[in-house]
Every structure is written in structure tokens, then in C-alpha cells.
LUMVEXKE-943848 format. One record per residue (C-alpha): x, y, z; residue number from 1. Coordinates in nm, 2 decimals, m for minus. Layout:
% residues N
+--------+--------+--------+-----+
!   east !  north !     up !  nr !
+--------+--------+--------+-----+
!      X !      Y !      Z ! NUM !
...
+--------+--------+--------+-----+
//
This chain:
% residues 323
+--------+--------+--------+-----+
!   east !  north !     up !  nr !
+--------+--------+--------+-----+
!   0.00 !   0.00 !   0.00 !   1 !
!   0.28 !   0.24 !   0.08 !   2 !
!   0.45 !   0.18 !  m0.25 !   3 !
!   0.12 !   0.23 !  m0.43 !   4 !
!   0.06 !   0.56 !  m0.25 !   5 !
!   0.41 !   0.68 !  m0.34 !   6 !
!   0.35 !   0.59 !  m0.71 !   7 !
!   0.02 !   0.79 !  m0.70 !   8 !
!   0.19 !   1.09 !  m0.53 !   9 !
!   0.47 !   1.08 !  m0.79 !  10 !
!   0.22 !   1.07 !  m1.07 !  11 !
!   0.02 !   1.35 !  m0.93 !  12 !
!   0.34 !   1.57 !  m0.89 !  13 !
!   0.43 !   1.49 !  m1.25 !  14 !
!   0.08 !   1.59 !  m1.37 !  15 !
!   0.10 !   1.92 !  m1.17 !  16 !
!   0.44 !   1.98 !  m1.33 !  17 !
!   0.31 !   1.95 !  m1.68 !  18 !
!   0.00 !   2.16 !  m1.61 !  19 !
!   0.20 !   2.44 !  m1.46 !  20 !
!   0.46 !   2.41 !  m1.73 !  21 !
!   0.19 !   2.43 !  m2.00 !  22 !
!   0.02 !   2.73 !  m1.84 !  23 !
!   0.35 !   2.91 !  m1.78 !  24 !
!   0.46 !   2.85 !  m2.14 !  25 !
!   0.13 !   2.96 !  m2.29 !  26 !
!   0.13 !   3.29 !  m2.09 !  27 !
!   0.50 !   3.35 !  m2.17 !  28 !
!   0.41 !   3.36 !  m2.54 !  29 !
!   0.22 !   3.68 !  m2.49 !  30 !
!   0.41 !   4.00 !  m2.59 !  31 !
!   0.56 !   4.19 !  m2.30 !  32 !
!   0.32 !   4.49 !  m2.37 !  33 !
!   0.03 !   4.26 !  m2.30 !  34 !
!   0.20 !   4.11 !  m2.00 !  35 !
!   0.24 !   4.46 !  m1.86 !  36 !
!  m0.13 !   4.51 !  m1.90 !  37 !
!  m0.17 !   4.19 !  m1.70 !  38 !
!   0.07 !   4.33 !  m1.44 !  39 !
!  m0.14 !   4.65 !  m1.40 !  40 !
!  m0.45 !   4.44 !  m1.33 !  41 !
!  m0.25 !   4.22 !  m1.09 !  42 !
!  m0.12 !   4.52 !  m0.91 !  43 !
!  m0.48 !   4.63 !  m0.83 !  44 !
!  m0.56 !   4.28 !  m0.68 !  45 !
!  m0.23 !   4.23 !  m0.50 !  46 !
!  m0.22 !   4.58 !  m0.35 !  47 !
!  m0.58 !   4.68 !  m0.28 !  48 !
!  m0.76 !   4.34 !  m0.25 !  49 !
!  m0.52 !   4.08 !  m0.13 !  50 !
!  m0.30 !   4.32 !   0.07 !  51 !
!  m0.01 !   4.08 !  m0.01 !  52 !
!   0.24 !   4.11 !   0.28 !  53 !
!   0.16 !   4.48 !   0.31 !  54 !
!   0.22 !   4.48 !   0.68 !  55 !
!   0.57 !   4.33 !   0.63 !  56 !
!   0.65 !   4.57 !   0.35 !  57 !
!   0.53 !   4.87 !   0.54 !  58 !
!   0.72 !   4.79 !   0.86 !  59 !
!   1.04 !   4.73 !   0.65 !  60 !
!   1.00 !   5.06 !   0.47 !  61 !
!   0.93 !   5.27 !   0.78 !  62 !
!   1.22 !   5.13 !   0.98 !  63 !
!   1.46 !   5.14 !   0.68 !  64 !
!   1.38 !   5.50 !   0.60 !  65 !
!   1.27 !   5.67 !   0.93 !  66 !
!   1.39 !   6.00 !   0.79 !  67 !
!   1.13 !   6.00 !   0.51 !  68 !
!   0.79 !   6.15 !   0.55 !  69 !
!   0.49 !   5.91 !   0.56 !  70 !
!   0.36 !   6.02 !   0.22 !  71 !
!   0.70 !   5.94 !   0.06 !  72 !
!   0.71 !   5.60 !   0.24 !  73 !
!   0.36 !   5.53 !   0.10 !  74 !
!   0.47 !   5.64 !  m0.25 !  75 !
!   0.77 !   5.40 !  m0.23 !  76 !
!   0.53 !   5.12 !  m0.12 !  77 !
!   0.30 !   5.17 !  m0.42 !  78 !
!   0.59 !   5.19 !  m0.66 !  79 !
!   0.73 !   4.87 !  m0.51 !  80 !
!   0.41 !   4.68 !  m0.57 !  81 !
!   0.39 !   4.80 !  m0.93 !  82 !
!   0.75 !   4.69 !  m0.99 !  83 !
!   0.69 !   4.36 !  m0.81 !  84 !
!   0.40 !   4.27 !  m1.04 !  85 !
!   0.62 !   4.37 !  m1.34 !  86 !
!   0.89 !   4.14 !  m1.20 !  87 !
!   0.64 !   3.85 !  m1.18 !  88 !
!   0.53 !   3.88 !  m1.55 !  89 !
!   0.88 !   3.94 !  m1.66 !  90 !
!   0.99 !   3.62 !  m1.49 !  91 !
!   0.71 !   3.43 !  m1.67 !  92 !
!   0.82 !   3.58 !  m2.00 !  93 !
!   1.18 !   3.45 !  m1.94 !  94 !
!   1.06 !   3.10 !  m2.04 !  95 !
!   1.03 !   3.19 !  m2.41 !  96 !
!   1.23 !   3.51 !  m2.45 !  97 !
!   1.48 !   3.49 !  m2.74 !  98 !
!   1.84 !   3.56 !  m2.70 !  99 !
!   1.81 !   3.88 !  m2.90 ! 100 !
!   1.53 !   4.01 !  m2.69 ! 101 !
!   1.71 !   3.94 !  m2.37 ! 102 !
!   2.03 !   4.10 !  m2.49 ! 103 !
!   1.83 !   4.41 !  m2.58 ! 104 !
!   1.64 !   4.43 !  m2.25 ! 105 !
!   1.91 !   4.31 !  m2.01 ! 106 !
!   2.24 !   4.47 !  m2.08 ! 107 !
!   2.57 !   4.44 !  m1.89 ! 108 !
!   2.86 !   4.68 !  m1.86 ! 109 !
!   3.21 !   4.62 !  m1.73 ! 110 !
!   3.23 !   4.26 !  m1.87 ! 111 !
!   3.57 !   4.34 !  m2.00 ! 112 !
!   3.70 !   4.34 !  m1.64 ! 113 !
!   3.55 !   3.99 !  m1.59 ! 114 !
!   3.70 !   3.87 !  m1.92 ! 115 !
!   4.04 !   4.01 !  m1.81 ! 116 !
!   4.02 !   3.80 !  m1.49 ! 117 !
!   3.92 !   3.49 !  m1.67 ! 118 !
!   4.20 !   3.53 !  m1.93 ! 119 !
!   4.44 !   3.55 !  m1.64 ! 120 !
!   4.30 !   3.22 !  m1.51 ! 121 !
!   4.11 !   3.38 !  m1.22 ! 122 !
!   3.75 !   3.30 !  m1.15 ! 123 !
!   3.50 !   3.56 !  m1.03 ! 124 !
!   3.26 !   3.59 !  m0.74 ! 125 !
!   2.98 !   3.84 !  m0.80 ! 126 !
!   2.78 !   4.00 !  m0.52 ! 127 !
!   2.42 !   4.10 !  m0.61 ! 128 !
!   2.09 !   4.14 !  m0.43 ! 129 !
!   1.72 !   4.08 !  m0.47 ! 130 !
!   1.71 !   4.41 !  m0.67 ! 131 !
!   1.55 !   4.47 !  m1.01 ! 132 !
!   1.50 !   4.15 !  m1.21 ! 133 !
!   1.76 !   3.91 !  m1.08 ! 134 !
!   1.60 !   3.63 !  m1.29 ! 135 !
!   1.70 !   3.81 !  m1.62 ! 136 !
!   2.06 !   3.83 !  m1.49 ! 137 !
!   2.08 !   3.46 !  m1.58 ! 138 !
!   2.13 !   3.58 !  m1.93 ! 139 !
!   2.49 !   3.68 !  m1.85 ! 140 !
!   2.64 !   3.39 !  m2.06 ! 141 !
!   2.52 !   3.59 !  m2.37 ! 142 !
!   2.77 !   3.86 !  m2.27 ! 143 !
!   3.07 !   3.65 !  m2.14 ! 144 !
!   3.29 !   3.43 !  m2.36 ! 145 !
!   3.25 !   3.05 !  m2.32 ! 146 !
!   3.60 !   3.04 !  m2.15 ! 147 !
!   3.41 !   3.08 !  m1.82 ! 148 !
!   3.11 !   2.90 !  m1.69 ! 149 !
!   2.85 !   3.14 !  m1.56 ! 150 !
!   2.63 !   3.03 !  m1.27 ! 151 !
!   2.43 !   3.14 !  m0.97 ! 152 !
!   2.39 !   2.99 !  m0.62 ! 153 !
!   2.03 !   2.90 !  m0.53 ! 154 !
!   1.83 !   2.73 !  m0.26 ! 155 !
!   1.64 !   2.43 !  m0.41 ! 156 !
!   1.27 !   2.42 !  m0.37 ! 157 !
!   1.12 !   2.15 !  m0.15 ! 158 !
!   0.89 !   2.04 !  m0.43 ! 159 !
!   1.12 !   1.85 !  m0.67 ! 160 !
!   0.89 !   1.91 !  m0.97 ! 161 !
!   0.87 !   2.28 !  m0.92 ! 162 !
!   1.24 !   2.30 !  m0.86 ! 163 !
!   1.29 !   2.12 !  m1.19 ! 164 !
!   1.06 !   2.37 !  m1.36 ! 165 !
!   1.25 !   2.68 !  m1.23 ! 166 !
!   1.58 !   2.52 !  m1.31 ! 167 !
!   1.47 !   2.47 !  m1.67 ! 168 !
!   1.38 !   2.84 !  m1.70 ! 169 !
!   1.68 !   2.98 !  m1.52 ! 170 !
!   1.94 !   2.77 !  m1.71 ! 171 !
!   1.80 !   2.84 !  m2.06 ! 172 !
!   2.08 !   3.08 !  m2.16 ! 173 !
!   2.36 !   2.86 !  m2.04 ! 174 !
!   2.41 !   2.96 !  m1.68 ! 175 !
!   2.41 !   2.68 !  m1.42 ! 176 !
!   2.22 !   2.68 !  m1.09 ! 177 !
!   2.43 !   2.55 !  m0.81 ! 178 !
!   2.26 !   2.44 !  m0.49 ! 179 !
!   2.39 !   2.63 !  m0.19 ! 180 !
!   2.50 !   2.32 !  m0.01 ! 181 !
!   2.71 !   2.21 !  m0.31 ! 182 !
!   2.88 !   2.55 !  m0.38 ! 183 !
!   3.24 !   2.48 !  m0.28 ! 184 !
!   3.23 !   2.12 !  m0.42 ! 185 !
!   3.11 !   2.23 !  m0.76 ! 186 !
!   3.36 !   2.52 !  m0.78 ! 187 !
!   3.64 !   2.28 !  m0.69 ! 188 !
!   3.52 !   2.05 !  m0.97 ! 189 !
!   3.54 !   2.33 !  m1.23 ! 190 !
!   3.88 !   2.42 !  m1.10 ! 191 !
!   4.01 !   2.06 !  m1.14 ! 192 !
!   3.87 !   2.07 !  m1.49 ! 193 !
!   4.07 !   2.39 !  m1.57 ! 194 !
!   3.75 !   2.59 !  m1.61 ! 195 !
!   3.71 !   2.94 !  m1.47 ! 196 !
!   3.37 !   3.03 !  m1.32 ! 197 !
!   3.17 !   3.36 !  m1.29 ! 198 !
!   2.93 !   3.29 !  m1.00 ! 199 !
!   2.66 !   3.52 !  m0.88 ! 200 !
!   2.57 !   3.53 !  m0.51 ! 201 !
!   2.25 !   3.68 !  m0.40 ! 202 !
!   2.37 !   3.74 !  m0.05 ! 203 !
!   2.10 !   3.97 !   0.11 ! 204 !
!   1.88 !   3.70 !   0.26 ! 205 !
!   1.83 !   3.65 !   0.63 ! 206 !
!   2.06 !   3.37 !   0.74 ! 207 !
!   1.94 !   3.09 !   0.96 ! 208 !
!   2.03 !   3.12 !   1.33 ! 209 !
!   2.32 !   2.87 !   1.30 ! 210 !
!   2.47 !   3.05 !   1.00 ! 211 !
!   2.50 !   3.39 !   1.18 ! 212 !
!   2.86 !   3.48 !   1.22 ! 213 !
!   2.86 !   3.85 !   1.16 ! 214 !
!   2.63 !   4.16 !   1.19 ! 215 !
!   2.66 !   4.49 !   1.00 ! 216 !
!   2.46 !   4.81 !   0.99 ! 217 !
!   2.22 !   4.80 !   0.69 ! 218 !
!   1.93 !   5.04 !   0.63 ! 219 !
!   1.91 !   5.15 !   0.99 ! 220 !
!   1.92 !   4.80 !   1.13 ! 221 !
!   2.17 !   4.59 !   1.31 ! 222 !
!   2.16 !   4.31 !   1.05 ! 223 !
!   2.27 !   3.95 !   1.06 ! 224 !
!   2.43 !   3.87 !   0.72 ! 225 !
!   2.55 !   3.57 !   0.52 ! 226 !
!   2.93 !   3.54 !   0.50 ! 227 !
!   2.97 !   3.24 !   0.28 ! 228 !
!   3.05 !   3.44 !  m0.04 ! 229 !
!   3.35 !   3.60 !   0.13 ! 230 !
!   3.48 !   3.27 !   0.27 ! 231 !
!   3.46 !   3.10 !  m0.07 ! 232 !
!   3.62 !   3.39 !  m0.25 ! 233 !
!   3.91 !   3.40 !  m0.01 ! 234 !
!   3.96 !   3.02 !  m0.01 ! 235 !
!   3.95 !   3.00 !  m0.39 ! 236 !
!   4.12 !   3.34 !  m0.45 ! 237 !
!   3.84 !   3.46 !  m0.67 ! 238 !
!   3.81 !   3.82 !  m0.80 ! 239 !
!   3.53 !   3.99 !  m0.62 ! 240 !
!   3.27 !   4.21 !  m0.79 ! 241 !
!   2.96 !   4.40 !  m0.69 ! 242 !
!   2.69 !   4.41 !  m0.96 ! 243 !
!   2.51 !   4.74 !  m0.97 ! 244 !
!   2.17 !   4.70 !  m1.13 ! 245 !
!   1.93 !   4.97 !  m1.25 ! 246 !
!   1.60 !   5.00 !  m1.44 ! 247 !
!   1.61 !   5.29 !  m1.68 ! 248 !
!   1.26 !   5.23 !  m1.79 ! 249 !
!   0.99 !   4.96 !  m1.78 ! 250 !
!   1.11 !   4.64 !  m1.93 ! 251 !
!   1.48 !   4.73 !  m1.95 ! 252 !
!   1.76 !   4.67 !  m1.70 ! 253 !
!   2.13 !   4.75 !  m1.69 ! 254 !
!   2.39 !   4.57 !  m1.48 ! 255 !
!   2.74 !   4.70 !  m1.42 ! 256 !
!   3.03 !   4.50 !  m1.28 ! 257 !
!   3.22 !   4.69 !  m1.02 ! 258 !
!   3.55 !   4.54 !  m0.92 ! 259 !
!   3.61 !   4.53 !  m0.54 ! 260 !
!   3.93 !   4.34 !  m0.55 ! 261 !
!   4.13 !   4.07 !  m0.72 ! 262 !
!   4.32 !   3.99 !  m0.40 ! 263 !
!   4.05 !   3.89 !  m0.15 ! 264 !
!   4.29 !   3.73 !   0.09 ! 265 !
!   4.43 !   4.08 !   0.17 ! 266 !
!   4.11 !   4.18 !   0.34 ! 267 !
!   4.02 !   4.12 !   0.70 ! 268 !
!   3.75 !   3.89 !   0.80 ! 269 !
!   3.40 !   4.02 !   0.71 ! 270 !
!   3.55 !   4.33 !   0.54 ! 271 !
!   3.43 !   4.22 !   0.19 ! 272 !
!   3.09 !   4.14 !   0.33 ! 273 !
!   3.06 !   4.49 !   0.48 ! 274 !
!   3.16 !   4.65 !   0.15 ! 275 !
!   2.89 !   4.45 !  m0.03 ! 276 !
!   2.62 !   4.57 !   0.21 ! 277 !
!   2.74 !   4.93 !   0.19 ! 278 !
!   2.72 !   4.92 !  m0.19 ! 279 !
!   2.38 !   4.75 !  m0.19 ! 280 !
!   2.25 !   5.01 !   0.05 ! 281 !
!   2.36 !   5.29 !  m0.18 ! 282 !
!   2.18 !   5.11 !  m0.47 ! 283 !
!   1.86 !   5.06 !  m0.27 ! 284 !
!   1.85 !   5.42 !  m0.15 ! 285 !
!   1.88 !   5.56 !  m0.50 ! 286 !
!   1.56 !   5.37 !  m0.61 ! 287 !
!   1.42 !   5.18 !  m0.31 ! 288 !
!   1.11 !   5.05 !  m0.50 ! 289 !
!   1.32 !   4.79 !  m0.68 ! 290 !
!   1.43 !   4.59 !  m0.37 ! 291 !
!   1.23 !   4.29 !  m0.25 ! 292 !
!   1.06 !   4.44 !   0.06 ! 293 !
!   0.82 !   4.15 !   0.10 ! 294 !
!   1.08 !   3.94 !   0.30 ! 295 !
!   1.09 !   3.98 !   0.68 ! 296 !
!   1.46 !   4.06 !   0.65 ! 297 !
!   1.51 !   4.17 !   1.01 ! 298 !
!   1.31 !   3.90 !   1.20 ! 299 !
!   1.63 !   3.78 !   1.38 ! 300 !
!   1.78 !   4.02 !   1.62 ! 301 !
!   2.12 !   4.02 !   1.80 ! 302 !
!   1.93 !   4.02 !   2.14 ! 303 !
!   1.75 !   3.70 !   2.05 ! 304 !
!   2.06 !   3.55 !   1.91 ! 305 !
!   2.27 !   3.62 !   2.22 ! 306 !
!   1.99 !   3.48 !   2.44 ! 307 !
!   1.95 !   3.15 !   2.25 ! 308 !
!   2.29 !   3.08 !   2.10 ! 309 !
!   2.67 !   3.11 !   2.16 ! 310 !
!   2.97 !   3.08 !   1.93 ! 311 !
!   3.23 !   2.82 !   2.03 ! 312 !
!   3.54 !   2.77 !   1.81 ! 313 !
!   3.37 !   2.96 !   1.53 ! 314 !
!   3.06 !   2.75 !   1.53 ! 315 !
!   2.71 !   2.86 !   1.64 ! 316 !
!   2.53 !   2.63 !   1.89 ! 317 !
!   2.23 !   2.66 !   2.12 ! 318 !
!   2.30 !   2.75 !   2.48 ! 319 !
!   2.26 !   2.48 !   2.73 ! 320 !
!   1.97 !   2.55 !   2.97 ! 321 !
!   1.97 !   2.43 !   3.33 ! 322 !
!   1.67 !   2.32 !   3.52 ! 323 !
+--------+--------+--------+-----+
//
């Protein structure tokens, strides 16, 4: 009976995959101008009817920009939700966008610096955030020579079929998605094969409690941050870049590679991480509506961390309680 149930569950998941795939594919065939009409309708429902995570967004905005007047904060909130709905339909469109269309709508500058590192036999670690359309950044292989393998670190979805679907979309242009837990192993494999890599790290997520090793000031918050990118860059001696992304107009994005260093080992612990968050904060402050405010980014505080955990020999562990 258990085997039969597992077979039925697997078949159901496969069916859901093909249904979602078919719907996604069909909608993605619509021209972007029609998808933006859909986005405008979606905005009305998400913002005014569903109130999708509006409490979280509002608290984030108010605490990140306490110096702004309430009316300006509300304006940022509305503009964020308009962009967020655009991001959703743009991500759907990614399934069937041609290479020519992506090259026209997602442009990159500073790639010559990356090519120079690759030509010298040095791989690159690229910091970026959940800012503008990070899904379209997977088109980077259209701008980088095939001497290097482009890729991005991601957290696999719990649903294997949905994970498979998103991987199919994100890897269309030749970039590879590397599960977070396999990052170092996969990079070492490329190194053994004599292949340079250009890896994107979206490093602005809230780390789990046991991954908190550093805090830095970010948007008026004492913020726990991920430090894995820095550790890998130092261990592998990767050139470190920050990717500055902007949206000059609807449906168009520009990304610029900004070199931080080609000698990461010369930096003190967490210094590169601090530089990244300083750069990301500047980017967000210029146009705050393009950052992903729906995440409860500051749900973990230093006070709670110190009360529940301790760091022993560089490892986080829960405090022992006595009864």
C-alpha cells in the first residue's frame, strides 16, 4: 500500500508539473506589452484586494527610511508593488524570450573586467541582491565568452517538480544553478577541470540562526548577514565584484560589474561582506522600490541570538539551559 501511495503521489506531482509548465509556457508567449497590462491588473488585486504582505513591506520601509515623510514612504510602497507585479510577469516571460530580446532588454557593462580576470586564469565571485530583475541576470552567458562557466547559487525548492521547472527556465541561456550546499564542491570540480567560473551570489537573505557569524549596519538595522561568499572567494582566490543593477525604464535593465578586489585574501574577515552591504544600501537608497521588501529581513535580532545561541570555536550552537 505504501508503494502504491508513493506511485500515486509521484504521478500527481508529474501531472502538476506538466499543467504548470503548459500554463507558464502559454502565458509567456504573450508579448511583453500585453503582460504589462496583466501586471497593471495584478497590481490592483495584490495591493488593494489581497494586501499581499503589506504589513511586512510597510514595517520594513518605515524602519529602513525613518527620515522620510509618511507620504513618501507610501509612495515607495505603491511603486514597489507596481514593480513587483512587473517582475512576476517578466519572470514568466523568461521561459520563451529569445536571446536577441534578452540582450536588448538586459544589458551588462564592465564585462571586459571579468574577461580580463578569466583570461588570467582567475574565477570571479559576483555579489548582487534581490534588486530589479535578478531572474533576467541569468542571461549573463550571452555577454561572457565561453571560456568561463556562468552560474548562480540558489536554494532548491522543497517540491522537486517545481524545482525542476524553475531550473529549466533559469538555465535556458547557459548559466548553471548550483545548490547552496554544493557550492564549494562544484567550484572545486570546475577548478580541477581547468575551467574558470563567474558565480553570482544573492547574499542579502536573512541567514538561519546557526549561520549567523557577523552583523553589520544596513538600512538603519543591526543586520545578521551571510558570509559564505566571502569565505569561498578567499579560499579560492576569486576576484570579487559587486553588480550594480538599475532599471532605466519599464522592461529594461542595466547591470554594471564593479570590481572590489582581485586579492580577497588581503582583506580582514568580514570586510568584503561589509563592503557589499554598503554598496547594496547605496543602490537601494537611489531607487528603493526595486528591492524585495516582502521578505521579513530583520526578524532575527542580536538580542534573541545572544539569548539563545553562543559561538564556540567559530561554530554557532544553542545555549545549554539548566533546570
